[in-house]
C-alpha positions as CSV (number, residue, x, y, z in Angstrom):
1,M,14.6,-1.3,-4.1
2,T,16.2,-0.4,-7.4
3,I,17.8,3.0,-7.9
4,I,17.8,4.2,-11.5
5,R,20.0,7.2,-12.4
6,R,17.8,9.7,-14.2
7,I,19.4,10.8,-17.4
8,R,17.3,13.6,-18.8
9,E,17.9,12.9,-22.4
10,D,16.9,9.2,-22.1
11,A,13.8,10.2,-20.2
12,M,12.7,12.5,-22.9
13,K,13.2,9.8,-25.5
14,A,11.1,7.4,-23.5
15,R,8.3,9.9,-23.3
16,T,8.2,10.3,-27.1
17,R,7.1,6.7,-27.2
18,T,4.2,7.2,-24.9
19,R,0.6,7.6,-25.9
20,T,-2.6,8.9,-24.5
21,R,-5.3,6.3,-24.0
22,M,-8.8,7.6,-23.9
23,T,-12.1,5.9,-23.5
24,A,-15.7,7.1,-23.4
25,V,-18.4,5.5,-21.4
26,I,-22.2,5.7,-21.6
27,A,-23.5,4.2,-18.4
28,A,-26.5,1.9,-18.2
29,A,-29.6,3.2,-16.4
30,S,-28.7,1.1,-13.3
31,T,-25.4,2.9,-13.0
32,V,-27.0,6.3,-13.4
33,A,-29.2,5.4,-10.4
34,L,-26.1,4.4,-8.5
35,L,-24.5,7.8,-9.1
36,T,-27.6,9.9,-8.3
37,G,-28.2,8.2,-5.0
38,C,-31.8,7.3,-5.8
39,V,-31.7,3.6,-5.2
40,A,-29.7,1.0,-3.2
41,A,-26.0,0.5,-4.2
42,T,-25.3,-1.9,-7.1
43,D,-22.1,-3.7,-8.2
44,Q,-22.4,-2.2,-11.7
45,Q,-20.3,0.7,-12.8
46,P,-19.4,2.2,-16.2
47,E,-17.1,-0.2,-18.1
48,P,-14.7,1.8,-20.3
49,T,-14.8,0.9,-24.0
50,S,-12.4,2.2,-26.6
51,S,-13.9,4.7,-29.0
52,A,-12.0,6.2,-31.9
53,A,-14.6,9.0,-32.3
54,A,-14.4,10.2,-28.7
55,E,-11.7,12.7,-27.8
56,V,-10.3,13.9,-24.5
57,A,-10.9,17.6,-23.9
58,P,-7.9,19.7,-25.2
59,E,-7.5,21.2,-21.7
60,I,-7.2,17.7,-20.1
61,A,-4.8,16.5,-22.8
62,A,-2.6,19.6,-22.2
63,A,-2.7,19.1,-18.5
64,L,-1.7,15.5,-18.8
65,E,1.3,16.5,-20.8
66,G,2.1,19.1,-18.2
67,V,2.2,16.5,-15.5
68,I,4.8,14.5,-17.4
69,E,6.8,17.6,-18.2
70,A,6.8,18.4,-14.5
71,G,8.7,15.2,-13.8
72,A,6.1,12.4,-13.4
73,V,6.8,9.1,-15.1
74,A,3.2,8.3,-15.7
75,V,-0.2,9.8,-15.0
76,T,-3.7,8.4,-15.3
77,V,-7.1,10.3,-15.0
78,D,-10.8,9.4,-14.9
79,V,-13.4,12.1,-15.4
80,R,-17.1,11.4,-14.9
81,D,-20.1,13.6,-15.6
82,G,-23.3,11.7,-14.7
83,G,-23.3,8.5,-16.8
84,D,-20.4,9.6,-19.1
85,A,-16.8,8.9,-18.3
86,V,-13.5,9.7,-20.0
87,Q,-10.2,8.0,-19.1
88,A,-6.8,8.9,-20.3
89,A,-3.1,8.3,-19.5
90,E,0.2,9.8,-20.4
91,G,3.8,8.7,-19.8
92,S,5.3,5.3,-19.4
93,A,4.5,2.3,-17.2
94,D,8.2,2.1,-16.3
95,V,11.2,4.4,-16.8
96,E,12.6,2.2,-19.6
97,G,9.6,3.3,-21.7
98,D,8.9,-0.2,-22.8
99,R,5.1,0.2,-22.3
100,A,2.9,3.2,-22.5
101,A,0.8,3.9,-19.4
102,E,-2.8,3.0,-19.7
103,A,-5.7,4.5,-17.7
104,D,-6.7,1.2,-16.1
105,D,-3.2,0.4,-14.8
106,P,-3.4,-0.4,-11.1
107,V,-1.6,1.9,-8.6
108,R,-1.3,2.1,-4.8
109,I,-3.9,4.7,-3.7
110,A,-2.3,5.3,-0.2
111,S,-4.6,7.5,2.0
112,I,-7.6,7.3,-0.3
113,S,-7.8,4.0,1.7
114,K,-8.7,6.1,4.7
115,T,-11.9,7.2,3.1
116,V,-12.8,3.6,2.5
117,L,-12.0,2.7,6.1
118,A,-14.0,5.8,7.3
119,V,-17.0,4.5,5.4
120,V,-16.7,1.1,7.1
121,V,-16.4,2.7,10.6
122,L,-19.4,5.1,10.0
123,Q,-21.5,2.1,8.8
124,L,-20.6,0.4,12.1
125,V,-21.8,3.6,13.8
126,E,-25.1,3.4,11.9
127,E,-25.5,-0.2,13.1
128,G,-24.9,0.7,16.7
129,K,-21.8,-1.4,17.1
130,V,-19.8,1.7,18.0
131,S,-20.6,5.4,18.4
132,L,-18.6,8.6,17.4
133,D,-18.2,9.2,21.2
134,T,-16.9,5.7,21.9
135,T,-13.4,5.8,23.4
136,V,-10.5,3.6,22.4
137,E,-10.2,2.6,26.0
138,E,-13.7,1.2,26.0
139,V,-13.0,-1.1,23.1
140,L,-9.2,-1.8,23.3
141,P,-8.1,-1.1,26.9
142,G,-4.5,-0.1,27.2
143,L,-3.8,0.4,23.5
144,L,-3.3,4.1,24.0
145,S,-1.6,3.9,27.4
146,S,0.2,7.2,26.9
147,A,-2.9,9.2,25.9
148,P,-3.3,12.4,28.0
149,G,-7.1,12.0,27.8
150,D,-9.9,10.0,26.3
151,V,-9.6,9.5,22.5
152,T,-12.9,9.0,20.6
153,V,-13.8,7.5,17.3
154,E,-14.7,10.9,15.9
155,Q,-11.4,12.4,16.9
156,L,-9.6,9.6,15.1
157,L,-11.7,10.1,12.0
158,R,-11.0,13.8,12.0
159,H,-7.3,13.6,12.9
160,T,-7.9,15.5,16.1
161,S,-6.9,12.8,18.6
162,G,-3.4,14.2,19.2
163,L,-1.9,10.8,18.6
164,P,1.5,11.1,16.9
165,D,2.2,9.5,13.5
166,Y,4.5,6.5,13.3
167,I,5.8,7.3,9.8
168,P,8.1,10.1,10.9
169,A,9.6,7.7,13.4
170,I,10.2,4.9,10.9
171,A,10.8,6.9,7.7
172,P,11.9,10.5,8.5
173,D,13.6,10.9,5.2
174,A,13.8,9.3,1.7
175,K,16.7,7.0,2.6
176,A,14.8,5.7,5.6
177,A,11.7,5.2,3.5
178,I,13.8,3.1,1.0
179,D,15.4,1.1,3.8
180,G,12.1,0.6,5.7
181,N,10.8,-1.9,3.2
182,E,12.6,-4.7,4.9
183,T,10.4,-4.9,8.0
184,T,6.9,-6.4,8.6
185,Y,4.8,-4.6,11.2
186,E,1.8,-5.6,13.2
187,P,-0.8,-2.8,13.6
188,E,-0.3,-2.7,17.4
189,E,3.4,-2.3,16.9
190,L,2.8,0.8,14.7
191,V,0.6,2.3,17.4
192,A,3.3,1.6,20.0
193,I,5.9,3.3,17.8
194,A,3.7,6.3,17.4
195,Q,3.4,6.6,21.1
196,Q,7.1,6.7,21.6
197,Q,6.8,10.4,20.5
198,P,5.2,13.2,22.4
199,W,1.5,13.6,21.8
200,S,0.9,16.6,19.4
201,A,-2.0,18.0,21.4
202,A,-4.7,17.0,24.0
203,P,-7.3,14.8,22.4
204,G,-9.9,16.9,20.5
205,S,-8.0,20.2,20.7
206,A,-6.2,20.4,17.4
207,F,-5.8,18.9,14.0
208,H,-2.7,16.7,13.4
209,Y,-2.7,14.3,10.5
210,T,-1.7,10.8,11.7
211,N,-1.7,7.4,10.0
212,A,-1.6,5.8,13.4
213,G,-5.1,7.1,14.1
214,Y,-6.5,5.1,11.3
215,T,-4.6,2.1,12.4
216,V,-6.4,2.4,15.7
217,L,-9.7,2.8,13.9
218,G,-9.0,-0.4,11.9
219,L,-8.3,-2.3,15.1
220,M,-11.5,-1.0,16.7
221,A,-13.5,-2.0,13.6
222,E,-12.1,-5.5,13.7
223,D,-12.9,-5.8,17.4
224,V,-16.5,-4.7,17.3
225,S,-17.3,-6.6,14.1
226,G,-15.3,-9.7,14.5
227,E,-14.0,-9.4,11.0
228,P,-10.6,-8.4,9.4
229,V,-10.5,-4.9,7.8
230,S,-9.8,-6.5,4.4
231,D,-13.1,-8.4,4.6
232,L,-15.0,-5.4,5.9
233,M,-13.8,-3.2,3.1
234,A,-14.5,-5.8,0.5
235,A,-18.1,-6.6,1.7
236,R,-19.1,-3.1,2.6
237,V,-17.4,-0.9,-0.1
238,L,-15.5,-2.7,-2.8
239,E,-18.1,-5.2,-3.9
240,P,-21.2,-2.9,-3.6
241,T,-19.5,-0.3,-5.8
242,G,-18.1,-2.7,-8.3
243,M,-14.5,-2.0,-7.5
244,D,-13.3,-5.2,-9.2
245,D,-9.8,-4.0,-9.7
246,T,-9.2,-3.0,-6.1
247,V,-7.5,-5.2,-3.6
248,Y,-6.2,-5.1,-0.1
249,P,-2.7,-6.6,-0.6
250,E,-1.3,-9.5,1.4
251,D,2.3,-8.9,0.4
252,A,4.5,-6.4,-1.4
253,S,3.8,-7.6,-4.9
254,M,1.8,-5.6,-7.4
255,P,-0.4,-6.8,-10.4
256,E,1.6,-7.5,-13.5
257,D,-0.2,-4.7,-15.4
258,A,0.4,-2.1,-12.6
259,L,2.3,1.1,-13.1
260,R,5.8,0.9,-11.6
261,G,6.0,3.3,-8.7
262,Y,8.9,5.7,-8.6
263,M,10.0,8.3,-6.1
264,T,12.4,11.1,-7.2
265,V,15.3,11.6,-4.8
266,E,17.5,14.4,-5.9
267,E,18.7,13.2,-9.4
268,D,17.8,9.6,-8.8
269,V,14.5,7.8,-9.6
270,V,13.9,5.1,-7.1
271,D,11.7,2.1,-7.8
272,M,9.3,1.7,-4.9
273,T,6.8,-0.6,-6.5
274,E,7.2,-3.6,-4.3
275,Y,6.7,-2.2,-0.8
276,E,5.7,-3.9,2.4
277,P,2.0,-3.1,2.9
278,S,2.0,-3.6,6.6
279,F,3.9,-0.3,6.9
280,W,0.9,1.5,5.5
281,S,-1.5,-0.5,7.7
282,F,-5.3,-0.2,7.4
283,G,-5.5,3.4,6.2
284,A,-3.1,3.4,3.2
285,S,-2.7,0.0,1.7
286,L,-5.3,-0.4,-1.1
287,V,-4.3,-1.1,-4.7
288,S,-6.8,0.3,-7.2
289,T,-7.3,2.1,-10.5
290,V,-8.6,5.7,-11.2
291,G,-11.8,4.2,-12.6
292,D,-12.5,2.2,-9.4
293,V,-11.7,5.2,-7.2
294,S,-14.0,7.4,-9.2
295,A,-16.8,4.8,-8.9
296,F,-16.3,4.8,-5.1
297,N,-16.3,8.5,-4.7
298,A,-19.3,8.9,-6.9
299,A,-21.2,6.3,-4.8
300,L,-20.1,7.8,-1.5
301,Q,-21.0,11.4,-2.4
302,G,-24.2,10.3,-4.1
303,G,-25.5,8.8,-0.9
304,E,-25.2,5.1,-1.8
305,L,-22.9,4.0,1.1
306,L,-24.1,6.1,4.1
307,E,-27.3,7.5,5.3
308,D,-27.9,11.2,4.5
309,E,-27.3,12.4,8.1
310,T,-24.1,10.3,8.4
311,L,-22.8,11.6,5.1
312,E,-23.5,15.2,6.2
313,Q,-21.6,14.6,9.4
314,M,-18.7,13.0,7.4
315,R,-18.5,16.1,5.2
316,S,-18.7,18.6,8.1
317,L,-15.4,20.3,8.0
318,G,-12.9,21.5,10.6
319,A,-10.8,24.6,10.1
320,E,-8.3,22.6,8.1
321,G,-10.9,21.7,5.5
322,Y,-11.0,18.1,6.7
323,G,-14.0,16.1,7.7
324,M,-14.3,12.5,8.8
325,G,-12.0,10.8,6.3
326,V,-12.7,13.3,3.5
327,L,-11.2,16.6,2.5
328,A,-12.9,19.4,0.6
329,A,-11.8,21.9,-2.1
330,G,-13.5,24.6,-4.1
331,D,-15.3,23.6,-7.3
332,A,-13.8,24.6,-10.6
333,C,-17.2,25.6,-12.1
334,G,-17.2,29.1,-10.6
335,A,-20.5,29.1,-8.8
336,Q,-21.0,32.0,-6.4
337,P,-20.8,31.3,-3.5
338,A,-18.3,28.6,-4.4
339,E,-19.6,25.0,-4.1
340,L,-17.4,22.4,-2.5
341,V,-16.1,19.1,-4.0
342,Y,-15.1,16.2,-1.7
343,G,-12.6,13.5,-1.8
344,Q,-9.1,12.5,-0.6
345,R,-5.4,12.7,-1.4
346,G,-3.2,9.7,-1.3
347,N,0.6,10.2,-0.9
348,G,2.7,7.1,-0.9
349,F,6.3,6.2,-1.7
350,G,6.3,6.1,-5.5
351,Y,2.6,6.6,-6.0
352,N,0.3,9.6,-5.5
353,S,-3.4,9.9,-6.1
354,L,-6.3,12.3,-5.7
355,T,-10.1,12.2,-6.1
356,L,-12.7,14.9,-5.9
357,A,-16.5,14.7,-6.5
358,S,-19.4,17.1,-6.5
359,A,-21.7,16.8,-3.5
360,D,-24.2,14.8,-5.5
361,G,-21.6,12.4,-6.8
362,Q,-22.4,13.2,-10.4
363,R,-19.1,15.0,-11.3
364,V,-15.9,13.2,-10.4
365,V,-12.2,13.5,-11.3
366,T,-9.5,11.1,-10.1
367,V,-5.8,11.3,-10.9
368,A,-2.9,9.0,-10.1
369,Y,0.7,9.5,-10.9
370,T,4.2,8.1,-10.4
371,G,7.5,9.8,-10.0
372,G,6.7,12.3,-7.2
373,S,9.1,13.3,-4.5
374,F,9.4,12.0,-0.9
375,D,7.8,15.1,0.6
376,P,4.4,15.8,-0.9
377,A,4.5,19.3,0.4
378,S,7.4,20.1,-1.9
379,D,6.6,17.8,-4.8
380,P,7.3,19.7,-8.0
381,V,4.8,17.6,-9.9
382,F,1.8,18.5,-7.7
383,P,1.1,22.0,-9.2
384,A,0.7,20.3,-12.6
385,V,-1.5,17.6,-11.1
386,N,-3.6,20.4,-9.6
387,E,-4.0,21.9,-13.0
388,L,-5.2,18.5,-14.3
389,L,-7.8,18.2,-11.5
390,V,-9.1,21.7,-12.3
391,A,-9.2,20.9,-16.0
392,G,-11.1,17.6,-15.3
393,L,-13.7,19.3,-13.1
394,A,-14.1,22.2,-15.4
395,S,-14.8,19.9,-18.3
396,T,-17.9,18.7,-16.4
397,C,-19.3,22.2,-15.6
398,P,-23.0,22.6,-16.6
């Protein structure tokens, strides 16, 4: 891990060398069908092409600049309205400012991976290989030996299992997160580490977000299918939705054209780009682009990956606004009563991302940024990112 002392004047000079890259996309008829959910999923999606005539909406451009002013090193955005897509980027690919960020630069999407895994699990439910009521003990006896009761697939999907998270045990603070990059973990080991802590609640009684729960789901999916999670994701989600720039990493390296991932720790900017993926396990490892994530969320919400009844169950929300691998937020278009948009937030070390889509998958906005803080709850960049999300959704209002 490289620690780079942030010098405010140098950072501002680097930002003056950045540019905003914008592209407009007119989708083919087959892609429109993909987004509307009228036909079977296809591996085609809008391919961004440069257009000097197209312009990003002023509100989006201003919001992009606001994210950089709030402290991000780079930010990328993809906004889709039916068959049209606009992509833009602001900031630098690295803190040296040697290259401007581009909208199709790969990033780690952290817990957006959970939504991909949730789709895989729900497809296995549809195929009868497992049910929402199946317990962990039935599939993987002894894995949750400390559980105070039966833990089901649905509880794991909804974060209501009560299983503690392993991340606070391994990386309780920024320094531990930096130091924790030296260890490779097996999924079962992460589940065991999680169980060294007291259970947060009895299974099914309360919401408690836990990465360990999705590690368990991944192990269950592998057991009932006989395939590794990486192959399941590729065959069932990545390939059908044309996510050609998305990979399940085998090691800590990132693609050469990826944004460098930075985490702000007090007055330091820490390079977290090369991070051991086994730490994030099945539910937070994917490397992707904002365009690929938008294509995924559009296909999911548009009904291309799950049966209608299953998608409705997935989007049924608990008191915390969380369903089965998806969260919900109010739409920016001002409908009364307010409509909901669905997606996920990914908070990693050095990379953060969010995606939201209308219930029909026609309107999507996805944002990724680097340079956030260790604690997402107190990240000073996030309010500006929220403004970008709102601006993106508002730009697609009928």
